[in-house]
C-alpha positions as CSV (number, residue, x, y, z in Angstrom):
1,X,40.9,11.3,-18.8
2,X,42.2,8.9,-16.1
3,X,45.7,9.5,-14.8
4,X,48.3,6.7,-15.3
5,X,48.8,4.1,-12.5
6,X,51.3,5.0,-9.8
7,X,53.6,2.1,-8.9
8,X,50.8,-0.4,-9.8
9,X,48.7,0.6,-6.9
10,X,45.9,2.5,-8.8
11,X,43.6,0.2,-10.7
12,X,43.7,0.7,-14.4
13,X,41.2,3.3,-15.5
14,X,40.7,4.8,-12.0
15,X,41.4,8.5,-11.5
16,X,43.9,9.6,-8.9
17,X,41.4,11.7,-7.0
18,X,39.0,8.7,-6.8
19,X,41.8,6.5,-5.6
20,X,42.9,9.0,-3.0
21,X,39.4,9.2,-1.6
22,X,39.5,5.4,-1.3
23,X,42.8,5.7,0.5
24,X,41.3,8.2,3.0
25,X,38.3,5.9,3.7
26,X,40.6,2.8,4.0
27,X,42.9,4.7,6.4
28,X,40.0,5.5,8.7
29,X,38.9,1.9,8.6
30,X,42.5,0.8,9.4
31,X,42.5,3.1,12.4
32,X,39.2,1.8,13.7
33,X,40.5,-1.8,13.3
34,X,43.7,-1.0,15.1
35,X,41.9,0.6,18.1
36,X,39.6,-2.4,18.3
37,X,42.1,-5.3,17.7
38,X,45.6,-3.7,18.1
39,X,46.3,-5.4,14.8
40,X,48.6,-3.0,12.8
41,X,48.5,-4.8,9.4
42,X,46.1,-2.4,7.8
43,X,47.9,0.6,9.2
44,X,51.2,-0.7,7.7
45,X,49.6,-1.4,4.4
46,X,48.1,2.1,4.3
47,X,51.5,3.6,4.8
48,X,52.9,1.6,1.9
49,X,50.1,2.9,-0.3
50,X,50.7,6.5,0.8
51,X,54.4,6.3,0.2
52,X,53.8,4.9,-3.3
53,X,51.4,7.8,-4.0
54,X,53.9,10.4,-2.8
55,X,56.7,8.9,-4.8
56,X,54.5,9.0,-7.9
57,X,54.0,12.8,-7.6
58,X,51.1,14.9,-8.7
59,X,49.2,15.0,-5.5
60,X,49.7,18.8,-5.2
61,X,47.5,19.2,-8.3
62,X,44.4,17.9,-6.5
63,X,41.7,20.0,-4.7
64,X,42.7,21.5,-1.3
65,X,39.9,19.7,0.5
66,X,41.2,16.3,-0.7
67,X,44.8,17.2,0.2
68,X,43.7,18.1,3.7
69,X,41.9,14.7,4.2
70,X,44.8,12.7,2.6
71,X,47.5,14.4,4.6
72,X,45.6,14.0,7.9
73,X,45.0,10.4,7.1
74,X,48.7,9.9,6.4
75,X,49.6,11.7,9.7
76,X,47.3,9.4,11.6
77,X,48.8,6.3,10.0
78,X,52.3,7.3,11.0
79,X,51.2,8.1,14.5
80,X,49.7,4.6,14.8
81,X,52.9,3.0,13.5
82,X,54.8,4.9,16.1
83,X,52.6,3.3,18.7
84,X,53.5,-0.1,17.3
85,X,57.2,0.3,16.6
86,X,58.1,3.3,18.9
87,X,60.1,4.9,16.1
88,X,60.7,8.5,16.7
89,X,61.1,9.1,13.0
90,X,57.4,8.1,12.5
91,X,56.5,11.0,14.8
92,X,58.5,13.3,12.6
93,X,56.7,12.0,9.6
94,X,53.3,12.3,11.3
95,X,54.1,15.9,12.1
96,X,55.3,16.6,8.5
97,X,52.0,15.4,7.0
98,X,50.0,17.3,9.6
99,X,51.9,20.4,8.7
100,X,51.1,19.7,5.0
101,X,47.4,19.5,5.8
102,X,47.4,22.7,7.9
103,X,48.8,24.6,4.9
104,X,45.5,24.0,3.1
105,X,43.2,24.4,6.2
106,X,41.1,27.6,6.6
107,X,42.1,29.3,9.9
108,X,39.3,29.2,12.4
109,X,37.5,26.3,10.8
110,X,36.5,23.1,12.6
111,X,39.3,21.3,10.6
112,X,41.7,23.9,11.9
113,X,40.6,23.2,15.5
114,X,41.1,19.5,15.0
115,X,44.5,19.9,13.4
116,X,45.8,22.2,16.1
117,X,44.7,19.7,18.8
118,X,46.4,16.9,16.9
119,X,49.6,19.1,16.6
120,X,49.7,19.7,20.3
121,X,49.1,16.0,21.1
122,X,51.9,14.9,18.7
123,X,54.3,17.4,20.1
124,X,53.7,16.0,23.6
125,X,54.2,12.5,22.2
126,X,57.6,13.5,20.7
127,X,58.5,15.3,24.0
128,X,57.9,12.1,25.9
129,X,60.1,10.2,23.4
130,X,62.9,12.7,23.1
131,X,62.5,15.1,26.1
132,X,63.0,18.1,23.9
133,X,62.1,21.3,25.7
134,X,61.2,22.9,22.3
135,X,58.4,20.4,21.7
136,X,57.0,20.8,25.2
137,X,57.1,24.6,25.0
138,X,55.4,24.5,21.5
139,X,52.7,22.2,22.8
140,X,52.0,24.5,25.7
141,X,51.7,27.4,23.3
142,X,49.3,25.5,21.1
143,X,47.1,24.3,24.0
144,X,47.1,27.9,25.4
145,X,45.8,29.2,22.0
146,X,43.0,26.5,22.2
147,X,41.7,27.6,25.6
148,X,39.2,30.1,24.1
149,X,37.8,27.6,21.6
150,X,34.9,25.1,21.9
151,X,37.6,22.6,23.0
152,X,38.3,24.7,26.1
153,X,37.9,22.2,28.9
154,X,39.9,19.5,27.0
155,X,42.6,22.1,26.1
156,X,42.7,23.2,29.7
157,X,43.3,19.6,30.9
158,X,46.0,19.0,28.3
159,X,47.7,22.4,29.0
160,X,47.6,21.5,32.7
161,X,49.3,18.2,32.1
162,X,51.9,19.9,29.9
163,X,52.7,22.5,32.5
164,X,53.1,19.8,35.1
165,X,55.5,18.0,32.7
166,X,57.5,21.2,32.4
167,X,57.5,21.6,36.2
168,X,58.9,18.1,36.5
169,X,61.8,19.1,34.2
170,X,62.5,22.6,35.4
171,X,61.1,22.7,39.0
172,X,59.1,25.8,38.2
173,X,56.6,26.2,41.0
174,X,54.4,28.5,38.9
175,X,54.0,25.7,36.3
176,X,52.9,23.3,39.0
177,X,50.4,25.7,40.5
178,X,48.9,26.7,37.2
179,X,48.9,23.1,36.0
180,X,46.9,21.9,39.0
181,X,44.5,24.9,38.6
182,X,43.8,24.0,35.0
183,X,43.2,20.4,35.8
184,X,40.8,21.3,38.5
185,X,39.0,23.7,36.2
186,X,38.7,21.1,33.4
187,X,37.3,18.6,35.9
188,X,34.7,21.0,37.0
189,X,33.7,21.9,33.5
190,X,33.6,18.4,31.9
191,X,30.4,16.5,32.0
192,X,30.4,13.4,34.3
193,X,30.2,11.1,31.2
194,X,33.0,12.9,29.3
195,X,35.4,10.2,28.0
196,X,38.5,12.1,29.2
197,X,37.2,13.0,32.6
198,X,38.6,10.0,34.5
199,X,42.1,10.6,33.1
200,X,41.9,14.3,34.1
201,X,40.8,13.4,37.6
202,X,43.6,10.9,37.9
203,X,46.1,13.5,36.7
204,X,44.8,16.0,39.2
205,X,45.2,13.5,42.1
206,X,48.7,12.6,40.9
207,X,49.6,16.3,41.0
208,X,49.1,16.4,44.8
């Protein structure tokens, strides 16, 4: 039996789970459009839909796999809105929904790997916005834990940059030395056509 509409956003007769899948697909499309055009309208509309769904309640009754996808989609939308409006609160919201997704993710799965990488990246974004040492230290811890995964070279590059950011704050020579070492290692291990390689090489040169 179809669930009742939530704040008039769910078409009459459509089940909540079907609508939520539509939301996930639309959020992915909004993200692609934003990357291509820098037009945030679909991103902003997606957040309005998500907040209406949350206010309506009942999402927690859906299958875990759907909650993972939906929470990750919401986290991505708030991250994009932060890029547009530079609102620190949107980073808090993005992290909140990422944490909600991680509560349902099986440890060691590919989704877990993606979520941990997203967590570290968001913590670095919030560090740059607020300069909170706790966010930087937590990002360093997450990147360190990712070094032994299939994302090793990318994790090494990001860990190297994070350590250099901490060196810039604290002056710790060990962080600078290790940060440069990791950037060099990541450059050596990344294929020449890796999309992140140019940025890693630039970071290594900037580190002196």
